[in-house]
Each structure stands twice: as C-alpha cells, then as structure tokens.
C-alpha positions in Angstrom: -14.5 5.4 -10.0 -12.1 7.7 -11.9 -9.8 6.4 -14.6 -6.3 5.3 -13.5 -3.0 6.6 -14.8 0.1 4.4 -15.2 3.9 5.4 -15.5 6.7 3.0 -16.2 10.3 3.4 -14.8 13.5 4.1 -16.6 16.5 1.8 -15.2 19.2 4.4 -15.6 21.4 2.3 -13.6 21.3 -0.5 -16.2 18.8 -3.2 -17.0 18.9 -7.2 -16.5 17.1 -10.4 -16.6 17.8 -10.4 -12.9 17.0 -7.9 -10.0 19.5 -4.9 -10.4 20.8 -3.2 -7.4 20.4 0.3 -6.6 17.4 2.3 -5.3 17.0 4.3 -2.2 20.1 3.9 0.1 22.5 2.3 -2.5 26.1 2.3 -2.3 27.8 3.8 -5.7 29.3 1.1 -7.7 27.1 -1.7 -6.5 24.4 -1.4 -9.0 24.4 -2.4 -12.8 23.1 -4.8 -15.3 23.5 -6.7 -18.2 22.2 -4.0 -20.4 23.7 -0.6 -20.3 21.8 2.5 -19.5 22.3 3.9 -23.0 20.1 6.4 -24.6 19.4 3.6 -27.4 18.2 1.0 -24.7 16.2 3.7 -22.5 14.7 5.1 -25.8 13.6 1.6 -26.7 11.8 1.3 -23.1 10.4 4.8 -23.6 8.9 4.4 -26.8 7.4 0.9 -25.8 5.8 2.6 -22.7 4.6 5.3 -25.0 2.9 2.8 -27.3 1.3 0.8 -24.6 -0.4 3.7 -22.9 1.7 4.5 -20.0 1.3 8.3 -19.4 4.9 9.0 -18.0 8.0 7.4 -16.9 9.9 7.7 -13.5 13.8 8.3 -13.7 15.6 8.0 -10.2 18.0 10.3 -8.6 21.1 9.2 -6.9 25.0 8.5 -7.0 24.2 4.8 -8.3 22.4 6.0 -11.8 22.7 8.4 -14.6 21.4 12.1 -13.9 17.7 12.2 -14.4 17.6 15.9 -16.0 20.1 15.2 -18.7 19.0 11.8 -19.5 15.4 12.4 -20.0 15.9 15.6 -21.9 17.6 13.4 -24.5 14.8 10.9 -24.3 12.3 13.8 -25.3 13.6 13.5 -28.9 13.0 9.9 -29.4 9.5 10.1 -28.0 6.3 11.9 -28.9 3.9 12.3 -26.0 5.4 10.4 -22.9 6.1 12.5 -19.9 9.2 12.2 -17.5 8.9 12.2 -14.0 12.1 13.5 -13.1 13.4 12.7 -9.5 15.8 15.2 -8.2 16.8 16.5 -4.5 16.4 19.9 -3.5 19.7 20.1 -1.6 21.8 19.7 -4.7 20.2 22.7 -6.6 19.1 26.2 -5.9 15.3 26.9 -6.1 15.5 29.6 -8.8 17.9 27.5 -11.1 15.3 24.7 -10.7 12.0 26.7 -11.4 13.9 28.1 -14.5 15.3 24.6 -15.8 11.7 23.2 -15.5 10.4 26.1 -17.2 12.8 25.7 -20.1 12.1 21.9 -19.9 8.3 22.4 -20.4 8.8 24.6 -23.3 11.3 22.3 -25.2 9.4 19.2 -24.4 6.0 20.7 -25.0 4.6 20.2 -21.6 6.1 16.9 -20.6 7.7 17.3 -17.3 6.7 15.9 -14.0 8.9 16.3 -11.1 9.6 13.9 -8.2 10.9 15.8 -5.1 13.4 13.5 -3.2 14.4 14.9 0.1 17.1 12.7 0.8 17.1 10.0 3.3 20.9 9.1 3.8 23.2 11.8 5.2 26.4 9.8 4.2 25.2 10.0 0.5 23.8 13.7 0.9 27.3 14.8 2.4 28.9 13.5 -0.6 27.2 16.3 -2.4 28.1 19.0 0.0 24.8 18.7 2.0 25.5 18.4 5.6 21.9 19.0 7.1 20.2 16.1 9.0 17.0 14.5 8.2 14.6 17.0 9.7 16.6 20.1 8.4 16.3 18.3 5.0 12.5 18.0 4.9 12.4 21.8 6.3 14.5 23.1 3.5 12.5 21.0 0.9 9.4 23.1 2.2 11.2 26.4 1.7 12.4 25.2 -1.6 9.0 24.1 -2.8 7.3 27.4 -1.6 10.0 29.4 -3.5 9.6 27.3 -6.7 5.7 27.4 -6.9 5.6 31.3 -6.1 8.1 31.5 -9.0 6.0 29.4 -11.3 3.0 31.5 -10.6 4.9 34.8 -11.9 5.8 36.3 -8.6 8.9 38.4 -7.6 10.1 36.3 -4.7 11.8 37.7 -1.6 12.5 34.7 0.8 14.8 34.6 4.1 14.3 31.2 5.7 16.4 29.1 8.0 17.8 27.2 5.1 17.2 29.1 1.8 17.6 32.7 1.0 16.8 34.7 -2.2 16.2 38.3 -3.2 14.0 39.5 -6.0 13.9 36.3 -7.6 11.7 35.9 -10.7 11.2 34.0 -14.2 11.7 35.7 -17.4 9.2 33.1 -18.9 6.9 30.9 -17.0 6.5 27.1 -17.5 3.3 26.1 -19.2 1.7 24.4 -17.6 3.6 24.3 -14.1 5.0 20.9 -13.6 3.0 18.6 -11.1 5.0 17.9 -8.0 5.3 14.2 -6.8 6.5 13.6 -3.3 6.9 10.8 -0.9 7.9 10.3 2.7 6.8 8.4 5.7 8.0 10.6 8.7 6.0 13.4 10.3 8.5 15.7 8.7 7.5 14.4 5.4 3.6 14.8 6.1 4.0 18.1 6.8 5.6 19.0 3.4 3.3 16.8 1.4 0.3 18.5 2.9 1.3 22.0 1.8 3.0 21.5 -1.5 2.5 18.0 -3.2 0.1 17.5 -6.0 0.5 13.7 -5.9 1.7 11.8 -2.9 3.5 8.7 -3.8 4.1 5.6 -1.2 5.8 2.5 -1.8 4.0 -0.5 -2.3 2.9 -1.8 1.3 -0.2 -3.8 1.9 -3.6 -2.1 1.1 -4.2 -1.8 5.0 -1.0 0.2 5.7 -1.5 2.2 2.4 -4.9 3.2 3.6 -3.5 4.4 6.9 -1.0 6.8 4.7 -3.8 7.9 2.6 -5.9 9.0 5.6 -2.9 10.5 7.4 -1.9 12.7 4.4 -5.3 13.7 3.4 -6.3 15.0 6.8 -3.0 16.9 6.9 -3.8 18.5 3.5 -7.4 19.1 4.5 -6.2 21.3 7.5 -4.2 23.3 5.0 -7.3 23.6 2.7 -5.7 21.4 0.0 -6.5 18.2 -1.9 -3.9 15.8 -2.7 -4.0 13.0 -5.2 -2.3 9.7 -4.4 -0.1 7.3 -6.3 1.9 4.1 -5.6 5.2 2.8 -6.7 5.1 -1.1 -7.4 6.9 -3.7 -9.4 5.0 -6.0 -11.5 5.2 -9.7 -12.7 2.2 -10.5 -14.7 1.6 -13.6 -16.8 -1.3 -15.5 -18.3 -1.5 -17.5 -15.6 -0.8 -17.1 -11.8 1.3 -20.2 -12.0 3.6 -18.7 -14.6 4.0 -15.5 -12.8 4.9 -17.2 -9.4 7.4 -19.3 -11.4 8.9 -16.0 -12.5 9.2 -14.7 -9.1 10.7 -18.0 -8.0 13.3 -17.7 -10.8 14.4 -14.1 -9.6 14.5 -15.3 -6.0 16.8 -18.3 -6.8 19.1 -16.1 -8.5 19.9 -14.0 -5.5 23.0 -14.8 -3.7 22.3 -15.1 0.0 25.5 -13.4 0.7 24.1 -10.5 -1.5 21.0 -10.5 0.3 22.9 -10.3 3.7 25.1 -7.4 2.5 22.1 -5.4 1.1 20.3 -5.6 4.3 22.9 -4.8 6.6 23.5 -1.7 4.4 19.9 -0.7 4.3 19.5 -1.4 8.0 21.6 1.8 8.5 19.0 3.9 6.6 17.6 7.1 8.1 14.4 6.6 6.0 11.1 5.8 7.6 9.9 4.3 4.5 12.9 2.0 4.0 12.5 0.6 7.5 8.8 -0.2 6.6 10.1 -1.8 3.4 12.5 -4.1 5.3 9.8 -4.9 8.0 7.7 -6.4 5.2 10.3 -9.4 4.5 11.6 -9.4 8.2 14.9 -7.9 7.1 15.9 -10.6 4.7 13.8 -13.6 5.7 12.9 -15.7 2.3 10.5 -18.0 3.7 7.2 -15.8 3.4 7.4 -13.4 0.8 3.7 -13.0 -0.2 3.0 -10.7 2.5 -0.6 -10.1 1.1 -2.3 -12.2 -1.8 -0.4 -11.3 -5.2 2.0 -8.8 -3.3 5.4 -10.4 -3.1 8.1 -8.6 -1.0 11.0 -10.4 -2.8 12.5 -7.3 -4.6 13.3 -5.6 -1.6 16.0 -8.3 -0.4 18.5 -6.8 -2.8 17.3 -3.3 -3.7 16.6 -0.3 -1.8 13.7 1.8 -2.3 10.3 0.2 -3.8 10.6 -3.5 -2.8 7.3 -5.0 -3.6 5.8 -6.6 -6.7 2.3 -7.3 -8.0 2.5 -10.9 -9.0 -0.1 -13.2 -10.6 -2.4 -13.5 -13.6 -3.1 -10.6 -15.6 -6.8 -10.7 -13.9 -5.1 -11.2 -10.3 -2.8 -8.1 -10.8 -5.8 -6.2 -12.1 -7.9 -7.2 -9.1 -5.1 -5.8 -6.7 -5.0 -2.6 -8.7 -8.4 -1.9 -8.3 -8.3 -2.8 -4.6 -5.8 -0.3 -4.2 -7.8 2.1 -6.3 -10.8 1.8 -4.0 -8.6 3.0 -1.1 -8.0 6.2 -3.3 -4.9 5.5 -5.2 -5.2 7.1 -8.8 -1.5 6.8 -10.3 0.6 3.7 -10.5 4.4 3.9 -11.1 5.5 0.4 -12.2 8.6 -1.4 -13.2 9.6 -4.9 -14.2 12.7 -7.2 -14.9 13.6 -6.7 -17.7 11.7 -3.2 -18.2 11.4 -3.7 -21.9 9.9 -7.0 -21.7 7.9 -6.6 -18.5 6.3 -3.4 -20.1 4.7 -5.5 -22.9 3.5 -8.3 -20.5 1.6 -5.6 -18.3 0.6 -3.6 -21.3 -0.8 -6.3 -23.2 -2.0 -8.2 -20.5 -3.4 -6.4 -17.4 -4.3 -2.9 -19.2 -6.9 -4.5 -21.5 -8.4 -6.0 -18.3 -8.8 -2.8 -16.7 -10.0 -1.1 -20.0 -13.0 -3.5 -20.0 -13.8 -2.8 -16.4 -13.8 1.1 -17.3 -10.9 2.0 -15.4 -8.3 2.7 -18.1 -8.1 4.3 -21.4 -5.2 4.8 -23.6 -4.0 8.4 -23.4 -4.0 8.5 -27.1 -7.4 7.2 -27.6 -8.3 3.6 -29.1 -5.1 1.5 -28.7 -3.4 0.6 -32.0 0.0 -0.9 -32.7 2.2 1.5 -34.3 3.4 0.7 -37.6 6.9 -1.2 -37.5 6.7 -2.0 -34.0 5.9 -5.6 -33.2 4.7 -6.3 -29.6 7.0 -8.5 -27.6 4.4 -11.3 -26.8 3.9 -11.6 -30.7 7.6 -12.2 -31.5 
C-alpha cells in the first residue's frame, strides 16, 4: 500500500476544550471558543502540525469563521513547509481573479497552496453573499469556474460564454508553479459530475467504511468515464489516547458538556440544510439521538450533535485508531484531513501516538525525513 498523507485543521472560528460550533450550515454568531482565532494561536497549531509531520492544514470557509485566504497568507510567514488547504466558494469570487490569487500565493509561499472548492450547500447563506442561484445551478457554475481556472493555469487564453460565467481573452501574466491541487466534496449527483471532471482529490466526510466505499466506487466510475483518475481523502475528527478507555472517557466528557437544548437547536437548524452530505451526517446519529453514537467500531458520531459538516471522530487507543485508518486506506483513501479538541493538544496526541504506529507499519513517513523534535519545541505529552 502507498504512503498516507495527513492534514490537520485550523480552527478559525476559535478553539476550546469542548466542541465548538460552526461548520457546514452554521449561523453566524453561534460559533466561537475560549481561545480566539488569533494569528498567534493559529500559528502555534500550524507550527505544531508542521513539526509532527502533517503535510497541510485545512482552513474552512463561511460567515462563521475568519477568511481563509487572508489568514493562511499570514501563517505562511510563521511556518516553513506546511501547506494550506484553503477552502473557498466559487460564487464569491470571479475565476480569473481566483486563478491570479492562487498563482501569487504559490509564488510568495513557494508552492504551499492547496484549494478546497466548496460549492455552498445553503441558499440562505449564499444569498447573504449576493449569490441567488439554486443548488444545482451552483454546482453547474462550479464546473464552469474550474474549467476556466484550470485552463488559465495551463497558460491558455480563455474565452468562455457559459450559462453562469463569462470571460473574454482571459489570461495570466505569470502561471502558478505548481498549479494548486483541487480538493472537492459533495454527495449529490451534481457534485459527482463536477468531481469526475475537475477534482484531484475527492473528499468525503467520515462515514462508516462501507458507505465510504460506495462513494469511492461512484466517483471512481464517473472519473473513469471522463478518462481521469481521482485520489480520495476523508475528513474526520480524532480522539486518540494511550488506552481505549482513556479515549472513550474523553468522548464521554465532550458529550456531557453538550447542553440538550443546544443539541436540539443545532439539529433543527441542520435539518433545513440542502446538503446531501449533511443529511447523511445527521442520519448517523438519528438527528440528535445520543444513545448509540459508536456507529462503527471506533467511529463516534458525537461531534455532529453540535457541529455542522464533518461530524464523526476516530476514537480509541493509538493502535485502534491506526487500525481504522488502515481499513479506510484499503478502500482507497490516501489522504486524511483531521482535527481534535483542542486542536493544539490533540495534534500532539495523534502525532506522537498514532503516526509512529503507522510509520512502523510502513504506511507513513515524515515529509521532512526522519522525525526529530525541533530545537526549543517540547512535545505536549512530555510537559
């Protein structure tokens, strides 16, 4: 099996020792944490992820968090090799400017930009940004957008007169080197069509393995019909400890801190989501039922009770978490985009606990070579 790639997450809505709201479909003003999303704190997380061997860090998009382009551009100055998986929505920026921004980012960061293209699953939020297309129209526009951007990155002069986008004699003065990899997710038929034609990495939220396999088979067949190969990644949270009992005790602590009224309110809001992926997430915990949250061995759906978007976590001993990661890998998953609560401490638990297990199995290696503790940085677990 090929080596795995791991990315971490930057909590640009704030961080806490409890699960912070936000995520897909969240209402502005309802998210936040005890630790503000300052450059100083996010820089701590980014440097930790880089030291531990994460290749990149996902930064979300939405009205509930800080802007991903601006924030990560600042963070390139306090890191050396960490890449930034910048989430953005095509409806909020024109394709030629997006292509130019990405090219500039690549030059100034020395090639550390990855792009997570988010079509937008909530019409109400899209309208707040001046976008009044419906869901299927937004996916159609995303396809046009990616067609234009990819052609610009290839050095073409682009004329495009589509249903939703129009450019004439568009070109870039300087091309990105390399062109950023495109990450993309979506569970609807409209999403699958876009993924098959334009995506480098198809991302799924953390469903049980059999459901993930169905998605992989679906997208792989669509891509093959276009004469393309697509890589696959998965978005999950993680709670890894020295023993299984310790990990599940931490999951229970997080669950006990959730106010039942908050769970009810969040679930009522998410029930109105237009996102097929969000519907599938809610089904995993029966729309707020807390009685049976281990939906597959070492896969816990508790996060999705109070957070939109990715709602499941790997929970267990370092070996158990590594086992489930390996199970997903056997299905075809190559990249894992992970997060934890709080993001600084949980990065150490995973990086010092799970990654060495995978390294011994020949499934992972530090991107900088043999792992060393950088001078002046003391691992959290050793404090």
